KEDO-717415 format. One line per field, with one value per atom (N, C-alpha, C): residue number from 0; z, x, y. Coordinates in steps of 0.1 Angstrom, whole numbers, plus 5000, padded with zeros to 4 digits. Atoms other than C-alpha are relative to their C-alpha. Layout:
! KEDO-717415
n <- (NUM ...)
w <- (Z ...)
u <- (X ...)
v <- (Y ...)
END
This chain:
! KEDO-717415
n <- (0 0 0 1 1 1 2 2 2 3 3 3 4 4 4 5 5 5 6 6 6 7 7 7 8 8 8 9 9 9 10 10 10 11 11 11 12 12 12 13 13 13 14 14 14 15 15 15 16 16 16 17 17 17 18 18 18 19 19 19 20 20 20 21 21 21 22 22 22 23 23 23 24 24 24 25 25 25 26 26 26 27 27 27 28 28 28 29 29 29 30 30 30 31 31 31 32 32 32 33 33 33 34 34 34 35 35 35 36 36 36 37 37 37 38 38 38 39 39 39 40 40 40 41 41 41 42 42 42 43 43 43 44 44 44 45 45 45 46 46 46 47 47 47 48 48 48 49 49 49 50 50 50 51 51 51 52 52 52 53 53 53 54 54 54 55 55 55 56 56 56 57 57 57 58 58 58 59 59 59 60 60 60 61 61 61 62 62 62 63 63 63 64 64 64 65 65 65 66 66 66 67 67 67 68 68 68 69 69 69 70 70 70 71 71 71 72 72 72 73 73 73 74 74 74 75 75 75 76 76 76 77 77 77 78 78 78 79 79 79 80 80 80 81 81 81 82 82 82 83 83 83 84 84 84 85 85 85 86 86 86 87 87 87 88 88 88 89 89 89 90 90 90 91 91 91 92 92 92 93 93 93 94 94 94 95 95 95 96 96 96 97 97 97 98 98 98 99 99 99 100 100 100 101 101 101 102 102 102 103 103 103 104 104 104 105 105 105 106 106 106 107 107 107 108 108 108 109 109 109 110 110 110 111 111 111 112 112 112 113 113 113 114 114 114 115 115 115 116 116 116 117 117 117 118 118 118 119 119 119 120 120 120 121 121 121 122 122 122 123 123 123 124 124 124 125 125 125 126 126 126 127 127 127 128 128 128 129 129 129 130 130 130 131 131 131 132 132 132 133 133 133 134 134 134 135 135 135 136 136 136 137 137 137 138 138 138 139 139 139 140 140 140 141 141 141 142 142 142 143 143 143 144 144 144 145 145 145 146 146 146 147 147 147 148 148 148 149 149 149 150 150 150 151 151 151 152 152 152 153 153 153 154 154 154 155 155 155 156 156 156 157 157 157 158 158 158 159 159 159 160 160 160 161 161 161 162 162 162 163 163 163 164 164 164 165 165 165 166 166 166 167 167 167 168 168 168 169 169 169 170 170 170 171 171 171 172 172 172 173 173 173 174 174 174 175 175 175 176 176 176 177 177 177 178 178 178 179 179 179 180 180 180 181 181 181 182 182 182 183 183 183 184 184 184 185 185 185 186 186 186 187 187 187 188 188 188 189 189 189 190 190 190 191 191 191 192 192 192 193 193 193 194 194 194 195 195 195 196 196 196 197 197 197 198 198 198 199 199 199 200 200 200 201 201 201 202 202 202 203 203 203 204 204 204 205 205 205 206 206 206 207 207 207 208 208 208 209 209 209 210 210 210 211 211 211 212 212 212 213 213 213 214 214 214 215 215 215 216 216 216 217 217 217 218 218 218 219 219 219 220 220 220 221 221 221 222 222 222 223 223 223 224 224 224 225 225 225 226 226 226 227 227 227 228 228 228 229 229 229 230 230 230 231 231 231 232 232 232 233 233 233 234 234 234 235 235 235 236 236 236 237 237 237 238 238 238 239 239 239 240 240 240 241 241 241 242 242 242 243 243 243 244 244 244 245 245 245 246 246 246 247 247 247 248 248 248 249 249 249 250 250 250 251 251 251 252 252 252 253 253 253 254 254 254 255 255 255 256 256 256 257 257 257 258 258 258 259 259 259 260 260 260 261 261 261 262 262 262 263 263 263 264 264 264 265 265 265 266 266 266 267 267 267 268 268 268 269 269 269 270 270 270 271 271 271 272 272 272 273 273 273 274 274 274 275 275 275 276 276 276 277 277 277 278 278 278 279 279 279 280 280 280 281 281 281 282 282 282 283 283 283 284 284 284 285 285 285 286 286 286 287 287 287 288 288 288 289 289 289 290 290 290 291 291 291 292 292 292 293 293 293 294 294 294 295 295 295 296 296 296 297 297 297 298 298 298 299 299 299 300 300 300 301 301 301 302 302 302 303 303 303 304 304 304 305 305 305 306 306 306 307 307 307 308 308 308 309 309 309 310 310 310 311 311 311 312 312 312 313 313 313 314 314 314 315 315 315 316 316 316 317 317 317 318 318 318 319 319 319 320 320 320 321 321 321 322 322 322 323 323 323 324 324 324 325 325 325 326 326 326 327 327 327 328 328 328 329 329 329 330 330 330 331 331 331 332 332 332 333 333 333 334 334 334 335 335 335 336 336 336 337 337 337 338 338 338 339 339 339 340 340 340 341 341 341 342 342 342 343 343 343 344 344 344 345 345 345 346 346 346 347 347 347 348 348 348 349 349 349 350 350 350)
w <- (5004 2983 5010 4991 3007 4994 5006 2992 5008 4993 3007 4990 5008 2993 5009 4991 3009 4995 5005 2986 4998 5002 2975 4993 5008 2950 4985 5014 2912 4996 5004 2896 5011 4989 2930 5006 4997 2938 5014 4986 2969 4999 4999 2979 4988 5013 2951 5000 5000 2963 4994 5007 2953 4985 5014 2921 4992 5008 2910 4999 5001 2918 4989 5010 2897 4986 5013 2868 4996 5003 2870 4996 5005 2863 5011 4989 2898 5001 4998 2906 5010 4992 2922 5015 4987 2952 5009 4992 2962 5006 4994 2987 4999 5001 2987 5011 4990 3014 4998 5002 3012 5014 4988 3040 4998 5001 3047 5013 4990 3069 4993 5008 3045 4995 5007 3036 5002 4998 3051 4996 5003 3036 4994 5007 3014 5010 4990 3043 5010 4992 3065 4994 5007 3039 5002 4999 3040 5015 4986 3078 5004 4997 3079 4994 5006 3055 5009 4991 3079 5012 4989 3108 4997 5004 3089 4999 5001 3082 5014 4986 3119 5007 4994 3129 4993 5007 3104 4990 5009 3081 4986 5014 3050 5000 5002 3036 4990 5010 3006 4998 5002 3002 4989 5008 2975 5008 4991 2995 4993 5006 2983 5002 4999 2975 4987 5013 2948 5003 4999 2944 4986 5012 2914 5005 4995 2928 4990 5011 2895 4995 5004 2889 5011 4989 2923 4996 5004 2916 5010 4991 2931 5006 4993 2957 5006 4995 2969 5011 4989 3002 4998 5000 3008 5008 4993 3021 5014 4986 3058 5001 4999 3050 4987 5013 3023 4991 5011 2991 5004 4996 3008 4989 5010 2990 5006 4993 3014 4998 5003 2997 4998 5001 2998 4990 5009 2971 5004 4996 2978 4989 5009 2957 5009 4992 2969 4999 5002 2958 5013 4987 2991 5009 4991 3021 5007 4992 3045 4991 5006 3034 5010 4991 3052 5015 4987 3084 5011 4988 3118 5008 4992 3137 5013 4987 3169 4997 5004 3151 4999 5002 3142 5014 4986 3179 5008 4991 3194 4994 5005 3170 4988 5012 3141 4988 5012 3105 4990 5008 3092 4988 5012 3056 5002 4999 3050 4999 5001 3038 5012 4988 3068 5012 4989 3091 4998 5002 3074 5004 4995 3081 5015 4985 3117 5005 4997 3118 4998 5003 3102 5012 4988 3131 5012 4988 3158 5000 5001 3146 4993 5006 3129 4988 5012 3095 4989 5009 3070 4986 5014 3034 4992 5007 3022 5002 4997 3040 4993 5007 3026 4985 5014 2991 4997 5002 2995 5001 4998 3007 4987 5012 2978 4988 5012 2953 5001 4999 2967 4996 5004 2963 4985 5014 2927 4993 5006 2919 5002 4997 2936 4991 5008 2918 4985 5014 2884 4997 5002 2888 5000 4999 2898 4988 5012 2868 4988 5011 2844 5000 4999 2857 4998 5001 2854 5014 4987 2892 5003 4998 2894 4991 5009 2864 5005 4995 2884 5009 4991 2906 4992 5008 2877 4991 5010 2857 4990 5010 2824 4998 5003 2816 4986 5013 2781 5000 5001 2774 4986 5013 2744 4993 5008 2716 4988 5011 2689 4987 5013 2656 5000 4998 2670 5009 4991 2688 5015 4986 2726 5005 4993 2747 5011 4989 2770 5011 4989 2803 5009 4994 2818 5011 4990 2841 5006 4993 2866 4993 5008 2849 5009 4991 2880 5003 4997 2884 4991 5007 2874 5000 5001 2864 4998 5003 2853 5010 4990 2884 5006 4994 2904 5013 4988 2938 4996 5004 2919 4995 5004 2903 5012 4988 2936 5009 4991 2954 4994 5006 2930 5002 4998 2938 5012 4990 2959 5011 4990 2992 4996 5005 2985 5010 4990 3018 5010 4992 3038 4993 5009 3017 5007 4993 3043 5009 4991 3058 4998 5002 3044 4993 5007 3031 4993 5007 3019 4986 5014 2981 4993 5008 2953 4997 5003 2949 5011 4989 2984 5007 4995 2988 4990 5010 2972 4992 5009 2943 5000 5001 2932 4989 5009 2916 5000 5001 2904 5002 4999 2912 5007 4993 2924 5002 4997 2940 5007 4993 2953 5002 4997 2969 5003 4996 2977 5014 4986 3014 5003 4999 3022 5013 4988 3052 4996 5003 3055 4993 5006 3046 4985 5014 3014 4992 5007 3005 4995 5003 3006 4990 5009 2989 4986 5013 2960 4994 5005 2956 4998 5000 2963 5004 4996 2967 5006 4993 2993 5000 4999 2994 5014 4986 3030 5009 4991 3061 5009 4991 3084 5014 4986 3118 5010 4990 3136 4993 5005 3131 5011 4989 3151 4994 5005 3146 5013 4989 3169 4996 5003 3172 5005 4996 3174 4998 5001 3175 4985 5014 3141 4993 5006 3135 4997 5003 3135 4996 5003 3119 4994 5006 3101 5009 4991 3132 5004 4997 3135 4999 5002 3121 5011 4990 3150 5011 4989 3178 4994 5007 3154 4998 5003 3143 5013 4987 3179 5006 4995 3189 4992 5009 3159 5003 4997 3166 5014 4987 3203 4999 5001 3194 4994 5007 3171 5007 4992 3197 4992 5009 3172 5003 4999 3171 4986 5013 3143 4994 5005 3140 4993 5007 3129 4986 5012 3100 4988 5012 3066 4990 5009 3047 5008 4994 3059 4989 5010 3036 5008 4993 3051 4989 5011 3029 5001 5001 3017 4997 5002 3022 4998 5001 3027 5005 4996 3030 5015 4986 3063 5009 4992 3076 5002 4999 3068 5009 4992 3083 5015 4986 3115 5006 4995 3119 5001 5000 3109 5010 4990 3131 5014 4987 3160 5003 4998 3155 5001 5000 3154 4988 5012 3118 4992 5009 3093 4989 5011 3066 4988 5012 3040 5003 4996 3057 4988 5012 3028 5001 4998 3042 4997 5002 3037 4986 5013 3006 4989 5009 2985 4985 5014 2952 4999 5001 2959 5008 4993 2975 4994 5005 2971 4994 5006 2964 4985 5014 2932 4993 5007 2925 5001 4998 2939 5012 4988 2967 4998 5001 2955 5013 4986 2990 5003 4996 2991 4995 5005 2971 5006 4996 2987 5010 4990 3017 4994 5007 2994 4992 5009 2970 5009 4992 2998 5006 4994 3014 4990 5010 2982 4996 5004 2973 5010 4989 3007 4999 5001 3003 4989 5012 2968 5002 4998 2979 5009 4991 3007 4992 5008 2982 4990 5010 2956 5006 4994 2981 5010 4990 3004 5014 4987 3034 5008 4991 3064 5004 4994 3079 4993 5005 3066 5008 4993 3083 4989 5009 3063 5009 4991 3079 4993 5006 3071 5010 4992 3086 4994 5004 3083 5003 4997 3079 5012 4987 3110 5012 4989 3131 5004 4997 3130 4994 5006 3123 4999 5002 3109 4997 5003 3108 4999 5000 3099 4998 5001 3102 4991 5009 3073 5002 5000 3073 4988 5012 3042 5002 4999 3036 4995)
u <- (5008 1565 5002 5000 1556 4992 5007 1546 5002 4999 1538 5003 4997 1551 5004 4997 1552 5012 4990 1575 5014 4988 1601 5011 4991 1617 4995 5004 1617 4998 5003 1601 4997 5003 1591 5013 4986 1628 5001 4997 1644 4995 5005 1627 4992 5008 1601 4994 5005 1588 5010 4989 1621 5001 4998 1624 4988 5012 1588 4999 5001 1590 5009 4990 1621 4995 5005 1606 4988 5012 1575 5003 4996 1595 5000 4999 1594 5014 4986 1624 5007 4992 1652 5001 5000 1649 4988 5012 1616 5004 4996 1625 4989 5009 1609 5003 4998 1603 4990 5008 1589 4996 5005 1567 4996 5004 1563 4993 5008 1534 4991 5007 1525 4987 5013 1488 4995 5005 1482 5011 4990 1513 4995 5005 1493 4993 5006 1472 5010 4990 1502 5007 4994 1518 4992 5009 1488 5000 5000 1488 5014 4986 1526 5000 5000 1520 4992 5008 1493 5008 4991 1517 5011 4989 1545 4995 5006 1522 4998 5003 1512 5013 4987 1549 5008 4993 1558 5010 4990 1579 4996 5004 1560 4985 5013 1528 4992 5006 1520 5007 4994 1526 4992 5006 1519 5002 4999 1511 4991 5007 1500 5007 4993 1513 4999 4999 1522 5004 4996 1526 4999 5000 1535 5001 4999 1525 5002 4998 1524 5015 4986 1560 5010 4991 1575 5010 4990 1608 5002 4995 1620 5013 4988 1646 5006 4992 1673 5009 4992 1691 5015 4986 1728 5001 4998 1741 5005 4995 1749 5015 4985 1785 5006 4994 1810 4998 5002 1802 4990 5011 1772 4990 5010 1743 4986 5012 1715 4992 5008 1701 4985 5015 1663 4996 5006 1642 4986 5014 1610 4994 5007 1584 4998 5001 1586 4987 5012 1551 4991 5008 1534 5005 4997 1538 5014 4987 1567 5012 4987 1603 5011 4988 1636 4995 5007 1616 5010 4992 1633 4993 5006 1628 4994 5006 1621 4986 5014 1591 4991 5008 1579 4996 5003 1582 4991 5008 1566 4986 5013 1537 4995 5003 1538 5001 4999 1539 4989 5012 1504 5000 5002 1500 4987 5012 1473 4987 5012 1448 4997 5002 1453 4995 5005 1448 4985 5014 1414 4992 5006 1406 4999 5000 1415 4988 5011 1389 4987 5011 1364 4997 5001 1370 4995 5003 1369 4987 5012 1339 4989 5010 1320 4993 5005 1317 4998 5003 1300 5005 4996 1311 4990 5010 1278 5000 4999 1281 5012 4988 1316 4997 5003 1304 4990 5010 1274 5007 4993 1296 5009 4992 1320 4992 5009 1291 4996 5004 1279 5011 4988 1314 5001 4999 1315 4989 5011 1281 5000 4999 1287 5011 4989 1320 4996 5004 1305 4990 5009 1277 5007 4992 1302 5009 4991 1324 4991 5009 1295 4994 5006 1281 5011 4989 1315 5005 4996 1318 5014 4986 1350 5010 4992 1363 5004 4996 1363 5012 4988 1391 5012 4989 1413 5006 4992 1440 5004 4997 1443 5015 4986 1477 5002 4997 1491 5011 4989 1511 5005 4994 1534 5000 4999 1532 5009 4991 1557 4992 5006 1544 4984 5014 1509 4997 5004 1489 5001 4999 1494 4986 5012 1469 4997 5005 1449 4994 5005 1445 4992 5008 1415 4990 5009 1396 5006 4995 1403 4995 5003 1404 4996 5002 1398 4985 5014 1361 4993 5007 1338 4985 5015 1303 4992 5008 1292 5001 4999 1300 4986 5013 1272 5003 4998 1267 5003 4998 1266 5014 4986 1300 5009 4992 1315 4999 5002 1301 5008 4993 1320 5015 4986 1354 5005 4994 1377 5007 4992 1392 5014 4987 1425 5011 4990 1443 5000 5002 1429 4992 5006 1421 4989 5010 1401 4992 5009 1372 5002 4998 1384 4988 5010 1361 5004 4995 1383 5005 4997 1385 5006 4996 1399 4989 5011 1364 4996 5003 1359 5012 4988 1394 5004 4994 1413 5010 4991 1435 5014 4986 1471 5000 5003 1471 5012 4991 1492 4992 5008 1482 5008 4994 1492 4989 5009 1473 5007 4994 1481 4990 5009 1464 5009 4993 1474 4996 5002 1477 5005 4995 1479 4995 5004 1477 4989 5010 1450 5006 4994 1474 5003 4997 1485 4987 5013 1448 4996 5003 1443 5010 4990 1476 4999 5000 1472 4986 5014 1434 4996 5004 1430 4985 5014 1395 5000 4999 1399 4987 5012 1375 4996 5003 1379 5012 4989 1400 5002 4998 1416 4997 5005 1399 5009 4992 1418 5005 4995 1437 5005 4995 1448 5006 4994 1470 5002 4999 1470 5006 4995 1485 4991 5008 1467 5009 4993 1478 5002 4998 1494 4991 5008 1474 4986 5013 1442 5001 4997 1456 4988 5011 1423 4990 5009 1405 5005 4994 1428 4992 5008 1404 4990 5010 1380 5005 4995 1401 5006 4994 1419 4989 5012 1385 4994 5006 1372 5008 4991 1402 4999 5001 1400 4987 5013 1363 5000 4999 1370 5008 4992 1397 4992 5008 1373 4987 5012 1345 4987 5011 1323 4997 5003 1306 4998 5003 1300 4987 5013 1265 5002 4997 1280 5006 4993 1298 4990 5009 1281 5006 4993 1307 5010 4990 1327 5008 4991 1356 5009 4991 1371 5006 4994 1396 4996 5005 1384 5012 4989 1415 4993 5008 1390 4986 5014 1353 4998 5001 1357 5006 4993 1380 4990 5009 1355 4988 5012 1325 5004 4996 1345 5000 4999 1350 4986 5013 1316 4990 5009 1298 5005 4995 1321 4995 5006 1308 4985 5015 1272 4993 5005 1267 4994 5006 1245 5010 4991 1264 4998 5003 1247 4997 5000 1250 5004 4997 1248 5011 4988 1276 5013 4988 1301 5004 4995 1322 4990 5012 1294 5003 4996 1314 5008 4992 1328 5013 4987 1361 5010 4988 1393 4997 5003 1376 4996 5003 1363 5011 4991 1389 5014 4987 1420 5007 4993 1445 5015 4986 1479 5005 4998 1494 5003 4996 1511 4990 5009 1484 4986 5014 1451 4996 5004 1452 4997 5002 1455 4988 5012 1428 4988 5012 1403 4998 5001 1411 4994 5005 1406 4985 5013 1375 4990 5009 1359 4999 5001 1368 4992 5007 1354 4985 5014 1322 4993 5005 1317 4997 5002 1321 4988 5011 1297 4986 5013 1270 4996 5003 1272 5000 5000 1276 5012 4990 1298 5012 4989 1319 5003 4996 1338 5011 4990 1358 5008 4992 1387 5009 4993 1402 5005 4995 1422 5008 4991 1439 5014 4986 1477 5007 4993 1498 5009 4992 1517 4993 5008 1489 4999 5003 1480 4987 5012 1450 5002 4998 1449 4986 5013 1420 5002 5000 1413 4986 5013 1383 5001 5000 1376 4987 5012 1352 5000 5001 1339 5003 4996 1354 4989)
v <- (5011 8745 4989 5011 8717 4989 5011 8684 4987 5013 8650 4989 5012 8617 4989 5011 8583 4992 5009 8564 5006 4992 8589 4992 5008 8565 5001 4999 8564 5014 4987 8594 5010 4991 8607 5005 4995 8610 5004 4994 8626 5014 4986 8658 5004 4998 8657 5014 4987 8691 5010 4991 8708 4997 5004 8688 5005 4996 8695 5015 4986 8732 5006 4996 8736 4996 5004 8716 5008 4992 8737 5014 4987 8768 5010 4990 8784 5005 4996 8805 4991 5009 8786 5005 4994 8810 4995 5005 8793 4986 5013 8765 4989 5011 8731 4989 5010 8705 4989 5011 8670 4994 5005 8656 4985 5014 8619 4995 5006 8607 4989 5010 8579 5004 4997 8580 5014 4986 8615 5010 4991 8631 5013 4988 8655 5009 4992 8666 5006 4995 8669 5012 4989 8692 5013 4989 8715 5006 4996 8716 5006 4994 8723 5014 4987 8752 5010 4992 8765 5004 4997 8763 5010 4991 8780 5014 4987 8809 5006 4995 8812 5004 4997 8812 5011 4989 8839 4996 5005 8817 5002 4998 8826 5005 4995 8841 4992 5008 8819 4987 5013 8782 4992 5011 8756 4988 5012 8725 4989 5011 8691 4987 5013 8657 4992 5007 8632 4985 5014 8594 4993 5008 8572 4985 5014 8538 4990 5010 8520 5000 4999 8532 4998 5002 8524 4990 5010 8507 4988 5011 8474 5005 4996 8480 4988 5012 8456 5004 4997 8456 4997 5004 8455 4987 5012 8422 5002 4999 8416 4998 5002 8406 5004 4997 8416 4988 5010 8397 4990 5009 8381 4998 5003 8366 5000 5000 8374 5012 4988 8405 4997 5002 8410 5011 4991 8426 5003 4996 8445 5010 4991 8463 5013 4988 8499 5007 4993 8508 5001 5000 8498 4989 5011 8476 5002 4999 8469 4996 5004 8466 5002 5000 8459 5002 4999 8452 4998 5002 8456 4989 5011 8424 5004 4995 8443 5005 4995 8459 4988 5012 8424 4995 5005 8413 5008 4990 8444 5001 4996 8451 4991 5007 8426 5010 4992 8438 4996 5003 8432 5010 4992 8445 5008 4991 8472 4992 5008 8447 4991 5008 8425 5009 4991 8455 5003 4998 8460 4987 5012 8423 5000 4999 8429 5009 4991 8457 4992 5009 8433 4991 5009 8409 5008 4993 8435 5007 4992 8455 4993 5008 8427 5007 4993 8444 4989 5010 8421 5002 4999 8414 5008 4994 8426 5015 4985 8460 5006 4994 8465 5002 4999 8458 5011 4989 8481 5013 4987 8509 5003 4999 8503 5004 4997 8504 5014 4986 8537 5009 4991 8552 5000 5000 8541 5007 4993 8554 5015 4985 8588 5006 4995 8592 5000 5000 8581 5012 4988 8607 5013 4987 8634 5001 4999 8625 5003 4997 8625 5014 4986 8658 5011 4990 8675 5005 4996 8679 4996 5004 8659 5008 4993 8677 5014 4987 8710 4999 5002 8695 4997 5006 8684 5009 4992 8701 4989 5010 8681 5000 5002 8667 4995 5005 8663 4991 5010 8632 5000 5000 8636 4987 5012 8610 5002 4999 8602 5001 4998 8616 5000 5000 8619 5012 4990 8645 4995 5005 8644 4994 5005 8624 5010 4991 8647 4992 5008 8630 5009 4990 8648 4995 5005 8625 4987 5012 8597 4987 5012 8563 4988 5011 8542 4998 5001 8550 4989 5011 8521 5001 4997 8533 4987 5012 8498 4989 5010 8479 4998 5003 8463 4992 5008 8446 4985 5014 8412 4998 5001 8419 5000 4999 8430 4987 5012 8399 4988 5011 8376 5001 4999 8389 4993 5008 8368 5008 4993 8379 5002 4997 8395 4998 4999 8394 4988 5011 8365 4990 5009 8335 4992 5007 8316 5010 4992 8336 5015 4986 8369 5007 4992 8397 5012 4988 8425 4996 5003 8424 5012 4989 8444 5010 4991 8458 5009 4992 8471 5006 4994 8485 5010 4991 8514 4993 5007 8506 5005 4996 8511 5011 4989 8545 5010 4988 8575 5013 4988 8610 5011 4989 8645 5010 4990 8673 5012 4989 8708 5011 4988 8738 5012 4987 8774 5003 4997 8781 5014 4986 8819 5006 4993 8842 5010 4990 8868 5012 4989 8895 4998 5003 8877 4999 5000 8871 5014 4986 8909 5006 4994 8918 4995 5005 8895 4998 5001 8896 4986 5014 8859 4998 5003 8843 4986 5013 8816 4992 5009 8786 4997 5004 8778 5003 4998 8783 4988 5011 8757 5005 4997 8758 4993 5008 8730 4988 5013 8698 4992 5009 8668 4987 5013 8637 4992 5009 8607 4987 5014 8572 4990 5012 8539 4987 5013 8502 4998 5002 8495 4990 5011 8463 5004 4994 8484 5014 4986 8515 5007 4994 8521 5007 4994 8532 5014 4988 8562 5013 4988 8588 5003 4998 8583 5010 4991 8599 5013 4988 8623 5010 4991 8637 5005 4996 8638 5011 4989 8659 5012 4988 8682 5007 4994 8688 5007 4994 8695 5013 4988 8720 5011 4990 8738 5004 4997 8738 4995 5005 8718 4985 5014 8684 4994 5007 8658 5005 4995 8672 5013 4988 8705 4999 5003 8689 4999 5001 8695 4990 5009 8674 4992 5009 8644 4993 5007 8635 4991 5010 8603 4991 5008 8585 4986 5013 8552 4990 5010 8530 4987 5013 8501 5004 4998 8500 4996 5004 8481 5010 4990 8508 5012 4988 8536 4997 5004 8517 4998 5001 8510 5014 4987 8547 5007 4993 8560 4994 5006 8535 5004 4995 8545 5014 4987 8580 5000 5001 8568 5004 4996 8576 4989 5010 8557 4997 5004 8538 5009 4992 8559 5015 4986 8593 5008 4992 8618 5009 4991 8639 4993 5008 8611 5000 5001 8615 5002 4998 8631 4998 5002 8627 4988 5012 8593 5002 4999 8584 4991 5007 8564 4986 5013 8531 5002 4997 8547 5008 4991 8574 4995 5004 8558 5007 4995 8564 5000 4997 8576 5006 4998 8577 5015 4987 8611 5011 4990 8629 5000 5001 8617 5011 4990 8641 5013 4987 8671 5000 5001 8658 5001 5000 8652 5014 4986 8686 5010 4990 8705 4996 5004 8684 5005 4995 8693 5015 4985 8730 5004 4997 8731 4997 5004 8713 5010 4989 8739 5012 4988 8767 4998 5003 8751 4999 5003 8742 5011 4990 8772 4995 5006 8749 5005 4993 8759 4991 5007 8731 4987 5013 8701 4993 5008 8673 4993 5008 8659 4991 5009 8628 4987 5012 8596 4992 5009 8566 5001 4999 8563 4987 5012 8532 5000 5002 8519 5007 4996 8533 5014 4987 8569 5005 4994 8591 5015 4985 8627 5005 4994 8651 5015 4986 8687 5005 4993 8710 5012 4989 8734 5008 4991 8764 5008 4992 8780 5015 4986 8814 5009)
END
């Protein structure tokens, strides 16, 4: 079992892959490893499983990710001197904590929202275009939820209640079918008070979630009678300047496409994580795509569904694979930016 998790505190614990596999009832002989590449941890876990199969370290892996962002605990540092009083407290759910001053001096420590504003400045992304993209995401997700398409990706969770029937949690609660461009336009900038344009409405939210897929070798597929949705054709991970971390998917995707001998024109589905509308638009415009290209996140993205850091890469990967299977299309690009300046991408082909 290989799982991604960015925070690894509170319920996410240390090595949540091992903890969750034991709690799920898997034999204790099944090992577990937790991967941390922040926002792309879930996708990293899947690619790690793919590599492990290629090196002969296993035939079948459960790979995915998890994040409890609303339950991330507050953490407090130890003091710099015995019995000192200079301890710092940080919210572990997101953002920097216990920052090394050398990092500040070398690259700065812009928060994720500020990195989106940096992209707005660099690529001249208007507030109106950000809100329009966010609205499209909400409408696509709402339609997919209403039609049952999103439900095809979800395993319902029962939440026990005292002296009552359990609550059956069966659909994402972050989707906003009743939003509008007028509502989005009224929201205040969240990260830059003067002249900012990134808001709670055109950014992903603070969410909890988990996702997992089965990654298997060709021999295991035959041995166990599995019916794969897609195969991993290629992947790539790159680094970019931390202050514009959101541009990472551009070069990562370009490299993954080159490895696969394909181009963006060959892609039938483009699942790019919506950390921020400005971040997605910076990337899609760099690729020369229209803002409303129908291939982009056909069932909505993280602005509507949410972005639980460790889980999102696995969710988008499975969503793309399932969409290929349901539509009969051939290729999908799954890509995302990563905090502190990275980009990750993978190419899938329908099996």
